[in-house]
C-alpha positions as CSV (number, residue, x, y, z in Angstrom):
1,X,-25.7,-22.1,-11.3
2,X,-29.0,-22.2,-9.2
3,X,-26.7,-24.1,-6.5
4,X,-24.2,-21.6,-7.0
5,X,-26.5,-18.8,-6.4
6,X,-28.1,-20.3,-3.3
7,X,-24.6,-20.9,-1.7
8,X,-23.6,-17.4,-2.6
9,X,-26.4,-16.3,-0.5
10,X,-25.5,-18.1,2.2
11,X,-21.4,-17.3,2.3
12,X,-21.7,-13.8,1.2
13,X,-22.7,-12.2,4.5
14,X,-19.8,-14.1,6.2
15,X,-17.1,-13.3,3.5
16,X,-18.4,-9.3,3.7
17,X,-17.1,-9.4,7.2
18,X,-13.9,-10.0,5.7
19,X,-14.3,-7.2,3.1
20,X,-14.7,-4.5,5.6
21,X,-11.4,-5.8,7.4
22,X,-9.9,-5.9,4.2
23,X,-10.7,-2.4,3.6
24,X,-9.5,-1.1,7.0
25,X,-6.4,-2.9,6.6
26,X,-5.8,-1.5,3.0
27,X,-6.8,2.2,4.2
28,X,-4.6,2.0,7.1
29,X,-1.6,0.8,5.7
30,X,-2.0,3.0,2.7
31,X,-2.1,6.3,4.6
32,X,0.8,5.1,7.2
33,X,2.9,3.9,3.7
34,X,2.3,7.1,2.2
35,X,3.4,9.0,5.0
36,X,6.7,7.0,5.3
37,X,7.4,6.8,1.7
38,X,7.3,10.6,1.4
39,X,9.9,10.7,4.4
40,X,12.1,8.2,2.6
41,X,11.9,10.0,-0.5
42,X,12.8,13.5,1.1
43,X,15.8,11.7,2.6
44,X,16.9,10.2,-0.3
45,X,16.8,13.4,-2.4
46,X,18.0,15.8,0.8
47,X,21.4,16.2,-0.5
48,X,22.9,14.9,3.0
49,X,25.0,12.1,1.7
50,X,24.8,9.8,5.1
51,X,21.1,10.1,5.3
52,X,20.4,9.6,1.7
53,X,22.7,6.5,2.0
54,X,21.3,5.1,5.4
55,X,17.9,5.3,3.7
56,X,18.8,3.9,0.5
57,X,20.3,0.8,2.6
58,X,17.1,0.7,4.6
59,X,14.7,0.8,1.4
60,X,16.7,-1.9,-0.4
61,X,16.7,-4.2,2.7
62,X,12.9,-4.0,3.2
63,X,12.3,-4.4,-0.5
64,X,14.6,-7.6,-0.5
65,X,12.5,-9.3,2.0
66,X,9.3,-11.1,1.5
67,X,6.1,-9.3,3.1
68,X,5.5,-13.0,4.8
69,X,8.8,-12.6,6.6
70,X,8.1,-9.1,7.5
71,X,4.8,-10.0,9.0
72,X,6.2,-12.8,10.8
73,X,9.1,-10.9,12.5
74,X,6.8,-7.8,13.6
75,X,4.2,-10.5,15.1
76,X,6.4,-13.2,16.3
77,X,9.8,-11.8,17.1
78,X,9.3,-8.0,17.9
79,X,7.5,-9.2,21.1
80,X,10.8,-10.4,22.5
81,X,11.9,-6.6,22.4
82,X,9.0,-5.5,24.1
83,X,6.7,-4.5,20.9
84,X,3.6,-6.5,21.4
85,X,1.3,-5.9,18.8
86,X,-2.3,-7.4,17.9
87,X,-2.5,-9.5,14.7
88,X,-4.3,-6.4,13.1
89,X,-1.8,-3.9,14.2
90,X,0.9,-6.1,13.2
91,X,-0.4,-6.7,9.6
92,X,-1.0,-2.8,9.2
93,X,2.5,-2.1,10.3
94,X,4.1,-4.8,8.2
95,X,2.2,-3.8,5.0
96,X,3.0,-0.1,5.6
97,X,6.4,-0.7,6.4
98,X,7.0,-2.9,3.0
99,X,4.9,-0.6,0.8
100,X,6.4,2.5,2.4
101,X,9.7,1.4,0.4
102,X,8.0,1.0,-2.9
103,X,6.1,4.3,-2.7
104,X,9.3,6.0,-1.3
105,X,11.0,5.0,-4.5
106,X,8.0,5.9,-6.7
107,X,8.1,9.6,-4.9
108,X,11.6,9.7,-5.4
109,X,11.4,9.3,-9.0
110,X,8.8,11.8,-9.1
111,X,11.0,14.3,-7.1
112,X,14.2,13.8,-9.5
113,X,11.9,14.3,-12.6
114,X,10.8,17.9,-11.9
115,X,12.9,20.3,-14.4
116,X,16.2,21.2,-12.4
117,X,15.5,24.7,-13.9
118,X,12.5,25.3,-12.0
119,X,14.4,24.3,-8.8
120,X,17.3,26.6,-9.5
121,X,14.6,29.5,-10.2
122,X,13.0,29.0,-7.0
123,X,16.4,28.9,-5.2
124,X,17.5,32.2,-7.2
125,X,14.6,34.2,-5.7
126,X,15.4,33.1,-2.3
127,X,13.2,30.4,-1.7
128,X,14.4,28.5,1.3
129,X,14.3,24.4,0.7
130,X,11.0,23.8,2.4
131,X,9.3,26.1,0.8
132,X,10.6,25.1,-2.7
133,X,9.6,21.6,-2.0
134,X,6.1,22.6,-0.7
135,X,5.2,25.0,-3.6
136,X,7.6,24.0,-6.5
137,X,8.6,20.5,-6.4
138,X,6.2,18.7,-4.7
139,X,3.0,19.6,-6.4
140,X,4.7,18.7,-9.8
141,X,6.1,15.6,-8.4
142,X,2.6,14.5,-7.2
143,X,1.2,14.8,-10.8
144,X,4.2,12.8,-12.0
145,X,3.4,9.8,-9.7
146,X,-0.2,9.4,-9.8
147,X,-0.2,6.5,-12.4
148,X,2.6,4.7,-10.4
149,X,1.0,5.3,-7.0
150,X,-2.2,4.2,-8.2
151,X,-0.7,0.6,-9.0
152,X,1.1,0.8,-5.6
153,X,-2.6,1.0,-4.5
154,X,-4.1,-1.6,-5.9
155,X,-1.3,-4.1,-5.3
156,X,-1.5,-3.2,-1.6
157,X,-5.2,-4.0,-1.7
158,X,-4.5,-7.2,-3.0
159,X,-1.6,-8.1,-0.9
160,X,-3.5,-7.3,2.1
161,X,-4.5,-10.9,1.9
162,X,-1.0,-11.9,3.1
163,X,-2.2,-10.7,6.7
164,X,-4.2,-13.9,7.2
165,X,-1.1,-15.6,7.6
166,X,-1.2,-14.1,11.3
167,X,-4.9,-14.8,11.7
168,X,-6.3,-11.5,10.6
169,X,-9.8,-12.4,9.3
170,X,-10.0,-10.6,6.4
171,X,-11.6,-11.8,3.4
172,X,-8.9,-14.3,2.1
173,X,-9.1,-15.8,5.7
174,X,-13.0,-15.7,5.9
175,X,-12.6,-17.8,2.6
176,X,-10.4,-20.3,4.1
177,X,-12.2,-20.8,7.2
178,X,-15.4,-21.0,5.1
179,X,-14.2,-23.3,2.6
180,X,-12.5,-25.5,5.4
181,X,-16.0,-25.8,7.1
182,X,-18.4,-26.5,3.9
183,X,-15.8,-28.2,1.6
184,X,-17.6,-26.1,-1.0
185,X,-14.0,-24.8,-2.3
186,X,-15.0,-23.8,-5.9
187,X,-18.3,-21.3,-5.0
188,X,-16.3,-19.9,-1.6
189,X,-13.2,-19.2,-3.8
190,X,-15.1,-17.6,-6.9
191,X,-17.2,-15.5,-4.6
192,X,-13.6,-14.1,-2.8
193,X,-12.2,-13.4,-6.4
194,X,-15.4,-11.6,-7.3
195,X,-15.4,-9.5,-4.2
196,X,-11.8,-8.7,-4.6
197,X,-12.6,-7.8,-8.2
198,X,-15.4,-5.6,-6.7
199,X,-12.6,-3.8,-4.7
200,X,-9.9,-3.5,-7.3
201,X,-11.9,-2.5,-10.5
202,X,-13.9,0.6,-9.1
203,X,-10.2,1.6,-7.3
204,X,-8.8,1.3,-10.8
205,X,-11.6,3.5,-12.3
206,X,-11.3,6.2,-9.8
207,X,-7.9,6.5,-9.8
208,X,-7.9,6.5,-13.8
209,X,-10.2,9.8,-13.3
210,X,-7.7,11.2,-10.8
211,X,-5.1,10.9,-13.4
212,X,-7.2,12.7,-16.0
213,X,-8.1,15.5,-13.7
214,X,-4.4,16.0,-12.7
215,X,-3.2,15.6,-16.1
216,X,-1.2,12.3,-15.4
217,X,-2.7,10.2,-18.0
218,X,-1.5,9.3,-21.5
């Protein structure tokens, strides 16, 4: 135990550099994924058949491709089409694109769960679709989707480790490099696991509080 504590004191400053990058990747990816997911959900529920069908095909395609393949494609293939991104940018875009499809389906389910009677009532008093969505449908849908959205947030935080495959030096990558140079695999990866827990446990707790505040908790 003494050796572990001594080694941890040496390794933690190095690993914490990866923690900050993990947080940056997660927050940027989550913000973009949420925006795109809302767009996909609105397209799917727009009532425009060709738009809903095209969005559905796109969502199912992206969800059917592993995140690693998406990251490789954006980082290694897209430059051939003129889109040359840094590893960090490619990681954020790849995670955001993948998770936007999961979040979009979560939002779609929330929108479709809103009582149809309220939608009809809004239309009967002359509300246009944009106003109806903004004032009636979306506020209720957001309360419904808080629990699954929180789950997507935690999964995205953990899946941010996938960007290490394109050389983004987040927490997992820092752990790999440190372990390969020190050969102290047990200590390094134990610390990596503990640091992920330090990120996910407070996030779970915070989202649980949000669920209670919004009346989504059961």
